[in-house]
C-alpha angles and dihedrals in degrees: 000000000000092000094059091046093056091046089050089054090057100040101048099060094159112239100214123137107184114168095015117163097225125085124263116286132210088264085061127253092350120099108219092211086060090055107035117084139054123316127197124197114245102215093186095057095041124089116211102180105200095346118102112236126240119246091239143342135194130188124189117197107204100174139014121167145117091296092055138261143294127203145163129209141192129188136179108209127216089273094052098256119142120228122189130189143174129198137175130168148110131298096239102110094255120131120252123181119243118228130221095045132106093227137070096247118163123198129197126190127191136169117240136173086270095047133263119351117202123196121189121191122194136201094254092056097261118145128195123191122195138187122177145177134220113213140156092066093305095313101107132048120193121190127197110199137183126191130197115188131166091221102035101031119213131336137171125196142159126228125197120201128188122211113237113233111248 
């Protein structure tokens, strides 16, 4: 269960760009230039609550446009295990399975007035929702997450990612 949760933390990076400085794009209020690129988890600025933080996490957003998005993610969990995943799909709220994982995890992304809502559903009935914000001129991604799980109960946490200069 811990492994899918860590993978979820990587994959559901929350592609919300509220308050960006660039004009609206074909994908909505989100400026693709603010989203596309490499993001590294800032452990110091994140708050994990009762969850153990991973050692590291990197997300590469390869595509973000009117047809959807595509990304890859890699994480080293608190035990040193590497988890990799890939996802591509539309922003229509319908679930699409990620590849590269050992679990049947489905992710659905949809634009809302607040940004991009992401919902992940897991084989054990757990559900995690996320909504995030890109700030600092597209340099910082902050994610607010909520988990409801029949085996782990409920949890809330905040993740902060920094964009890697290209």
